[in-house]
C-alpha positions in Angstrom: 0.0 0.0 0.0 1.1 3.6 -0.6 -0.2 5.5 2.4 2.6 7.6 3.7 3.3 7.6 7.4 2.4 10.8 9.3 5.4 10.6 11.6 8.3 12.7 12.4 11.6 12.8 10.4 13.6 13.3 13.6 16.5 11.4 12.0 17.1 14.5 10.0 17.2 16.8 13.0 20.9 16.9 14.1 21.0 20.3 15.8 20.8 20.5 19.5 18.1 22.5 21.2 18.6 26.3 21.3 17.5 27.5 24.7 16.3 31.0 25.1 13.4 33.4 25.8 10.7 34.4 23.4 8.2 37.2 23.4 4.6 36.7 24.2 2.2 36.7 27.2 3.2 34.8 30.3 0.7 32.0 31.0 0.7 30.3 34.3 3.3 29.9 37.0 6.8 28.9 36.0 6.6 25.6 37.7 3.5 24.6 35.8 1.9 23.0 38.8 -0.5 25.5 40.4 -2.1 26.8 37.2 -2.7 25.9 33.6 -0.5 27.3 30.8 -2.8 30.2 30.1 -3.0 31.2 33.8 -6.4 29.8 34.2 -7.3 28.1 37.5 -7.0 24.3 37.6 -10.1 22.3 36.9 -11.9 20.1 39.3 -12.8 16.5 38.5 -11.7 14.7 35.4 -13.7 15.1 32.2 -15.5 12.5 30.2 -13.9 9.5 31.9 -13.4 10.3 35.5 -10.7 8.9 37.7 -13.4 7.9 40.2 -14.9 5.5 37.6 -11.6 3.5 37.3 -10.7 0.7 39.7 -7.8 1.4 42.2 -6.0 -1.6 40.6 -5.4 0.7 37.6 -5.1 4.2 39.1 -3.0 3.0 42.1 -0.6 0.7 40.2 3.1 1.3 40.9 5.3 1.0 37.9 8.4 -1.2 38.3 11.0 0.9 36.5 14.2 -0.8 35.6 17.0 -1.0 33.0 15.6 -1.3 29.5 16.4 -4.5 27.6 17.8 -4.8 24.1 15.2 -5.1 21.3 15.1 -7.8 18.7 17.2 -5.7 16.3 18.6 -2.9 18.5 20.9 -2.5 21.5 19.6 -1.5 24.9 19.5 2.3 25.4 21.9 3.9 27.8 21.7 3.9 31.6 19.7 7.1 31.8 16.7 5.3 30.3 14.3 3.2 32.4 11.5 1.0 31.2 8.3 -0.3 32.8 4.9 -1.8 31.9 1.6 -0.2 32.7 -1.7 -2.1 32.7 -4.7 -0.6 30.9 -8.2 -2.0 30.1 -8.5 -3.9 26.9 -11.9 -2.4 26.5 -12.4 1.0 28.0 -16.1 0.4 28.3 -15.2 -2.4 30.8 -12.5 -0.9 33.0 -12.8 -3.8 35.5 -12.3 -6.3 32.8 -9.3 -7.8 31.0 -6.1 -5.7 30.8 -3.2 -5.4 28.5 0.3 -4.1 29.1 1.8 -0.9 27.6 5.5 -0.5 27.3 6.9 2.8 28.7 10.3 4.4 28.7 11.5 7.4 30.6 14.6 9.5 31.4 14.1 11.2 34.8 14.6 14.9 35.2 18.1 16.1 35.8 16.9 18.6 38.3 18.2 21.8 36.7 15.2 23.5 38.2 12.1 22.6 40.1 10.5 19.5 38.4 7.3 20.3 36.5 6.2 16.8 35.9 6.3 14.2 33.1 6.4 15.2 29.4 4.9 12.6 27.2 6.0 12.2 23.6 4.2 10.6 20.7 6.2 10.6 17.4 3.4 9.8 15.0 2.4 7.1 12.5 0.0 6.0 13.8 2.1 3.0 14.7 5.4 4.5 15.7 7.2 3.1 18.7 8.0 5.7 21.4 10.1 3.2 23.3 12.5 2.9 20.4 12.3 6.5 19.1 12.8 8.6 22.2 16.3 7.4 23.3 18.2 8.2 20.0 16.9 11.8 20.2 17.2 12.4 23.9 19.8 15.1 23.2 17.3 17.0 21.0 15.1 17.4 24.1 17.9 17.8 26.7 16.8 21.3 27.7 13.4 20.0 28.5 14.8 17.3 30.7 16.0 20.0 33.1 12.4 20.4 34.3 10.6 17.2 33.0 10.8 13.5 33.1 10.9 12.6 29.4 8.4 9.8 28.8 7.2 7.9 25.8 5.4 4.6 25.2 4.4 2.1 22.6 0.6 2.7 22.0 -1.7 -0.3 22.1 -1.1 -2.5 19.1 2.5 -1.2 18.6 5.9 -2.8 19.4 6.1 -3.8 23.0 2.4 -3.1 23.7 0.7 -6.1 22.1 2.3 -5.2 18.8 0.4 -6.6 15.8 2.1 -8.4 12.9 -0.3 -9.1 10.1 1.8 -11.1 7.7 5.2 -12.8 7.4 8.3 -11.3 5.9 7.9 -13.6 2.9 4.4 -12.5 2.3 5.3 -8.8 2.7 8.0 -9.1 0.0 5.6 -11.0 -2.3 3.0 -8.2 -1.9 5.6 -5.6 -3.1 5.0 -7.1 -6.6 1.3 -6.2 -6.6 0.4 -3.2 -8.8 -1.1 -0.6 -6.4 -2.2 1.6 -9.3 -4.2 -1.0 -11.2 -4.7 -0.5 -15.0 -6.7 -3.7 -15.7 -9.6 -5.6 -14.1 -7.1 -8.4 -13.2 -4.7 -6.0 -11.5 -7.6 -4.3 -9.6 -8.8 -7.7 -8.4 -5.3 -8.7 -7.2 -4.9 -5.3 -5.4 -8.2 -5.6 -3.5 -7.7 -9.3 -2.7 -4.3 -8.4 -1.2 -6.1 -5.8 1.0 -8.6 -8.5 2.1 -5.8 -10.9 2.9 -4.0 -8.3 4.9 -7.1 -7.5 7.0 -7.7 -11.2 7.7 -4.1 -11.6 8.8 -4.5 -8.7 11.2 -7.7 -10.2 12.6 -6.0 -13.5 13.1 -3.0 -11.9 14.8 -4.8 -9.4 17.0 -8.0 -11.2 18.0 -10.2 -9.0 20.3 -7.5 -6.3 20.3 -8.3 -5.3 16.7 -11.5 -3.5 17.9 -9.6 -1.7 20.7 -6.6 0.1 19.1 -8.3 3.4 18.2 -6.9 6.9 18.8 -9.7 7.4 21.4 -8.6 4.2 23.2 -5.0 5.5 23.3 -6.1 9.0 24.5 -7.8 7.3 27.4 -4.6 5.3 28.0 -2.8 8.6 28.2 -5.0 10.0 30.9 -4.5 6.8 33.0 -0.8 7.2 32.4 -1.0 10.8 33.7 -2.5 9.6 36.9 -0.1 6.7 37.4 2.8 8.9 36.8 1.5 11.2 39.5 0.8 14.3 37.4 -2.2 16.6 37.9 -2.0 17.9 34.3 -1.0 16.3 31.0 2.1 17.8 29.5 2.6 16.4 26.0 4.7 16.7 22.8 2.8 15.3 19.9 4.4 15.1 16.4 2.6 14.4 13.1 -0.2 11.8 13.9 0.7 12.6 17.5 -1.0 16.0 17.0 -4.3 14.2 16.2 -3.9 12.1 19.3 -3.2 15.3 21.3 -6.3 16.9 19.9 -8.5 14.0 20.8 -7.0 13.9 24.3 -7.7 17.6 24.7 -11.4 17.1 23.6 -11.9 14.2 26.1 -10.0 15.8 29.0 -9.9 19.6 28.4 -9.5 20.4 32.1 -6.6 18.0 32.5 -4.6 19.7 29.7 -1.3 21.3 30.9 1.2 22.3 28.3 0.5 20.6 24.9 2.8 21.1 21.9 1.5 19.9 18.5 4.2 19.9 15.8 3.6 18.9 12.1 -0.1 19.2 12.6 -2.7 16.8 11.0 -5.8 18.4 9.5 -8.7 17.2 11.8 -11.3 18.4 9.3 -10.1 16.0 6.6 -11.7 12.5 6.2 -9.8 9.6 4.6 -10.0 11.0 1.1 -9.2 14.5 2.3 -6.0 13.2 4.0 -4.9 11.5 0.8 -5.5 14.7 -1.1 -3.6 16.7 1.5 -0.7 14.3 1.3 -0.7 14.4 -2.5 -0.6 18.2 -2.3 2.1 18.2 0.4 4.5 15.8 -1.3 4.1 17.4 -4.7 4.9 20.8 -3.0 8.0 19.3 -1.4 9.0 17.7 -4.8 8.6 21.1 -6.5 10.8 22.7 -3.9 13.4 19.9 -4.3 13.4 20.3 -8.1 13.9 24.0 -7.7 16.8 23.4 -5.4 18.5 21.4 -8.2 17.9 24.1 -10.8 15.1 22.3 -12.6 11.8 23.6 -13.6 9.2 21.9 -11.3 6.7 21.2 -14.0 9.3 19.7 -16.3 11.0 17.8 -13.6 7.7 16.4 -12.3 6.8 15.3 -15.9 10.2 13.6 -16.2 9.7 11.6 -12.9 6.1 10.7 -13.8 7.3 9.3 -17.2 10.0 7.4 -15.4 7.4 5.8 -13.1 5.1 5.0 -16.0 8.0 3.1 -17.7 8.6 1.1 -14.5 5.0 -0.1 -14.6 5.9 -2.5 -17.3 9.8 -2.5 -17.2 11.2 -2.7 -13.6 14.8 -1.9 -13.1 17.5 -4.3 -11.9 19.2 -3.8 -8.6 22.4 -5.2 -7.1 20.7 -7.7 -4.8 18.7 -9.3 -7.6 15.4 -7.8 -6.7 13.5 -5.5 -9.1 12.7 -1.9 -8.6 9.0 -1.6 -9.6 6.8 1.4 -9.8 5.5 1.0 -6.2 9.0 0.7 -4.7 10.3 3.6 -6.7 7.6 6.0 -5.6 8.2 4.9 -2.0 11.9 5.6 -2.5 11.2 9.0 -3.8 8.9 9.8 -0.8 11.4 9.0 2.0 14.0 11.8 1.3 11.2 14.3 0.8 10.6 14.1 4.6 13.8 16.1 5.2 15.7 18.6 3.2 18.9 17.1 4.4 18.1 13.9 2.5 17.5 15.6 -0.8 21.1 14.8 -2.1 20.3 11.1 -1.6 17.3 11.5 -3.8 19.4 13.2 -6.5 21.9 10.4 -6.5 19.2 7.7 -6.6 17.3 9.3 -9.5 20.6 9.8 -11.5 21.4 6.1 -11.0 17.9 5.1 -12.0 18.3 7.2 -15.2 21.3 5.0 -16.0 19.3 1.9 -15.5 20.3 1.0 -11.9 17.5 0.9 -9.3 19.7 -0.1 -6.4 19.7 3.3 -4.6 16.0 3.9 -4.9 15.3 0.4 -3.7 17.5 1.1 -0.7 15.5 4.2 0.1 12.2 2.2 -0.2 13.6 -0.5 2.0 14.4 2.2 4.6 10.9 3.4 4.5 9.5 -0.1 4.7 11.8 -1.0 7.6 13.4 -3.9 5.6 16.9 -4.9 6.8 19.6 -6.7 5.0 18.3 -10.1 6.1 15.0 -9.5 4.5 13.1 -8.9 7.8 10.5 -6.1 7.8 9.3 -3.9 10.7 5.6 -3.7 11.6 5.0 0.1 11.8 2.8 0.0 8.7 0.9 -2.9 10.2 0.1 -1.0 13.3 -0.6 2.2 11.3 -3.2 0.3 9.3 -5.0 -1.4 12.2 -5.3 1.9 14.0 -6.3 4.1 11.1 -8.9 1.6 9.8 -10.5 1.5 13.3 -10.6 5.3 13.3 -11.7 5.9 9.8 -15.3 5.1 8.9 -15.0 6.0 5.3 -14.5 3.0 2.9 -14.3 4.4 -0.7 -15.0 1.8 -3.4 -12.9 1.1 -6.4 -15.6 2.7 -8.6 -15.7 5.9 -6.5 -11.9 6.0 -6.6 -11.7 5.7 -10.4 -14.0 8.8 -10.6 -11.7 10.7 -8.3 -8.4 9.8 -10.0 -8.4 12.8 -12.4 -8.5 15.2 -9.5 -5.7 13.3 -7.7 -3.6 13.3 -10.8 -4.2 17.0 -11.2 -3.0 17.6 -7.6 0.1 15.5 -8.2 1.2 13.8 -11.4 3.7 11.8 -9.4 1.9 10.9 -6.2 -1.8 11.3 -7.1 -2.5 7.9 -8.6 -0.9 6.1 -5.7 -2.7 8.0 -3.0 -5.9 8.0 -4.9 -5.9 4.2 -5.2 -4.8 3.9 -1.6 -8.2 5.2 -0.4 -9.8 2.2 -2.1 -7.4 -0.4 -0.8 -6.2 0.7 2.6 -9.3 -0.4 4.6 -11.0 -2.5 1.9 -13.0 -5.4 3.4 -11.7 -4.5 6.9 -12.8 -6.9 9.6 -14.1 -4.1 12.0 -16.0 -0.9 11.3 -14.4 2.5 11.6 -15.5 4.9 14.3 -15.7 8.4 12.7 -15.3 10.4 9.5 -13.1 13.0 11.3 -11.9 13.2 14.8 -13.5 15.5 17.4 -10.9 17.9 18.8 -12.9 20.8 20.2 -11.5 21.5 23.6 -13.6 24.1 25.4 -12.2 24.9 28.8 -8.6 23.9 27.9 -5.7 26.3 28.3 -3.8 27.5 25.2 -2.3 24.7 23.2 0.7 25.5 21.0 0.6 24.4 17.4 3.7 24.5 15.1 3.1 24.5 11.4 5.8 24.2 8.7 5.1 25.7 5.3 7.2 23.1 3.6 5.9 20.0 5.4 5.1 17.2 2.9 3.3 14.7 5.1 1.1 17.1 7.1 0.7 20.2 4.9 0.8 23.6 6.7 -2.9 24.3 6.1 -3.8 21.6 8.6 -2.3 23.6 11.5 -4.6 26.5 11.0 -7.6 24.1 10.8 -6.6 22.4 14.0 -6.3 25.7 15.7 -9.8 26.7 14.6 -11.3 23.4 15.7 -9.7 23.4 19.1 -11.5 26.6 19.7 -11.1 30.3 19.9 -8.2 31.3 22.3 -7.1 27.6 22.7 -5.2 26.8 19.5 -2.2 29.1 19.2 -0.3 28.9 15.9 3.4 29.3 15.4 4.5 29.2 11.8 8.0 28.1 10.5 8.9 28.9 6.9 11.0 25.8 6.5 11.3 22.4 4.7 10.7 18.9 5.9 8.2 17.1 8.2 8.1 18.8 11.6 9.8 22.0 12.9 11.2 21.5 16.4 14.9 20.5 16.4 15.2 21.2 12.7 17.5 24.1 12.9 15.3 27.1 13.8 16.4 28.8 17.0 13.2 30.8 16.7 10.9 27.7 16.8 13.0 25.9 19.5 13.1 28.9 21.8 9.4 29.5 21.5 8.6 25.9 22.2 11.0 25.7 25.1 9.7 28.9 26.7 6.1 27.6 26.5 7.0 24.2 28.0 9.4 25.4 30.7 8.1 28.8 31.6 4.5 28.7 30.4 5.1 31.6 28.0 2.5 31.5 25.2 3.7 33.1 22.0 1.5 35.5 20.1 -0.9 33.6 17.9 0.3 34.0 14.3 4.0 34.4 15.2 6.2 33.5 12.2 9.7 32.1 12.2 11.5 32.4 8.9 
């Protein structure tokens, strides 16, 4: 499938945090404990799901923090990191029933100032592992560790939290040969049958969990996590899909919101088709900017790449490991370096090699995106992404409806439109469980100011979504900070202006002026 992950490109962020002050109104006390970010008095009881309704076996559990163990394909993180397992209800409508374990990781505050509390991170996807993502980028958030415990987790259905694997490595590689932009009835049948097979594999692997991995379920897990960690308010850093999760949390528990940062913001007003259109628009915009940076005319460069992809549909390129670079793998390889401007040279090299008939470099980029290692083993981020998003999204476009929309998708992006258009038909086709909503509810009346960071050059979550999230959170709640940059996400990407504003908000409670622009 061609759906592009809505998660952070932190691997491209090599600069350390720039700590400093920023202008704006001061919201709340500097310790963040006695008042909310905007200086409003703290709320009373919990919101839609009250702490009193949960059994003490959940709210009173003591986490057994200890040294983190090595993963299947990764070394154990350094000694500053501790891991634990927290129990949550499998079904939140039955809090006294069966529980599942969520894998958590933390680095305790260094105590450079009075501790504010825990700062939870979600890095996006959906389906990204917080346990494996947070440690490599601990230095990026080092200034925040002076006042916060840095905490992340694997959401339900991900990694160490009942992670779901829907098919074998052999079957994943075999599926890469399926044409995901079908041109004939036979190709269309094979494409949709593969979607059915994938859903059945997920159902077999997940069992009852398949109906309980929604964004809403995870938002409720977060509030239990807040209580178990001993925090009166939720302090949170959500990136990419993590912004949607943060918005849903704020809607469910507005009076428990502390300081929330939403970076690389998902458009909450877009349904499944709207998200695909947004991504087609965002990645085409990033491709145009990349082509300009190489001295090419964007329209001519786009046409050249589109022609190249068309040729691959019938004539895949050879690669050094004996596999073939087909159309699907090529477009995936083009997508990955568009997440970060620092990766654009890799795209140039791969396209130049492909022009000479060698698909090795583009295949390597596609393998990186698909989490395929040299032994042929694949990661499961896209498995988790699909089971979560198909439980969230109610919309199930048919192949017939998709064919009618394809001209509009192709108009938006001659390179990515076909892939993302067909993806809307196949992604949740014949899914075993029904979706929950067309768009998430994120209105958060009663919450303090929430800081949104939008990047004008973001390919995966286009900038326009940040303004729409601010509007839907509510007047005076969503505060928009704009960065005129490139890549997916803004914090830690080289802008002292962005980093200083975010740090001041999280550490001092200083809310920047709505509409502030960092260039």
